[in-house]
C-alpha positions as CSV (number, residue, x, y, z in Angstrom):
1,X,58.2,235.5,112.7
2,X,61.6,237.1,115.0
3,X,61.4,240.1,112.2
4,X,57.8,240.7,113.1
5,X,58.9,240.3,116.8
6,X,62.0,242.8,116.7
7,X,60.6,246.1,115.9
8,X,57.6,245.7,119.0
9,X,60.3,244.5,121.4
10,X,62.8,247.5,120.6
11,X,59.6,250.0,120.5
12,X,58.6,249.0,124.2
13,X,62.5,248.9,125.2
14,X,62.7,252.6,124.4
15,X,59.5,253.3,126.1
16,X,60.4,251.8,128.8
17,X,63.4,253.6,128.9
18,X,61.7,257.4,128.0
19,X,59.8,256.4,131.1
20,X,62.4,255.8,133.6
21,X,63.8,259.2,132.2
22,X,61.3,260.8,132.7
23,X,60.1,259.9,135.9
24,X,63.7,260.2,137.6
25,X,63.3,263.7,136.3
26,X,60.2,264.1,138.0
27,X,61.3,263.0,141.1
28,X,64.2,265.5,140.8
29,X,62.2,268.4,140.3
30,X,59.6,267.7,142.9
31,X,62.8,267.3,145.0
32,X,64.0,271.3,144.3
33,X,60.6,272.6,144.7
34,X,60.4,271.0,148.3
35,X,63.8,271.9,149.1
36,X,63.2,275.3,147.7
37,X,60.0,276.2,149.2
38,X,61.8,274.9,152.5
39,X,64.4,277.4,152.3
40,X,61.9,280.2,151.1
41,X,59.5,279.6,154.3
42,X,62.2,280.4,156.3
43,X,62.9,283.4,154.8
44,X,59.4,283.8,155.7
45,X,58.0,283.2,152.1
46,X,55.5,280.9,151.4
47,X,54.0,279.6,148.1
48,X,49.8,279.4,147.7
49,X,47.4,278.6,145.5
50,X,46.8,282.9,145.5
51,X,50.6,283.6,144.6
52,X,53.5,284.1,146.9
53,X,52.6,285.3,150.0
54,X,55.6,287.9,151.8
55,X,55.6,287.7,156.0
56,X,57.0,290.4,158.0
57,X,59.4,290.6,161.1
58,X,57.8,291.4,164.0
59,X,60.3,294.6,165.2
60,X,60.0,296.0,168.9
61,X,59.6,299.4,169.3
62,X,63.0,299.5,171.3
63,X,64.6,298.0,168.2
64,X,63.0,300.9,166.3
65,X,64.5,303.7,168.6
66,X,67.4,302.4,168.3
67,X,68.3,302.0,164.2
68,X,66.7,305.8,164.4
69,X,69.2,306.9,167.4
70,X,71.6,305.6,165.5
71,X,70.8,307.5,162.5
72,X,69.9,310.7,163.7
73,X,73.1,310.6,166.0
74,X,75.9,309.6,162.9
75,X,75.2,312.7,161.0
76,X,75.2,314.8,163.9
77,X,78.8,313.5,165.2
78,X,80.2,314.0,162.0
79,X,79.0,317.3,160.9
80,X,79.8,319.0,164.7
81,X,83.8,318.0,163.8
82,X,83.9,320.3,160.6
83,X,81.9,323.3,160.9
84,X,83.5,323.6,165.0
């Protein structure tokens, strides 16, 4: 009688161990997905059922003017010293 029950007990123990390992792996995967999602949302990237959406940061007219002025001023200042 013990010989007939022993394989059943071993099978159940193995099944429980596989279930525990699977559950822990699932919990780790969910945790990584949540952390990644939060980190990407800080960078204006969000995931939805439709796919990935990237938000664009708003840039003021003053910031655009400053960057344009820097690009125009830098080449002029370097070339004026060479030919002059």
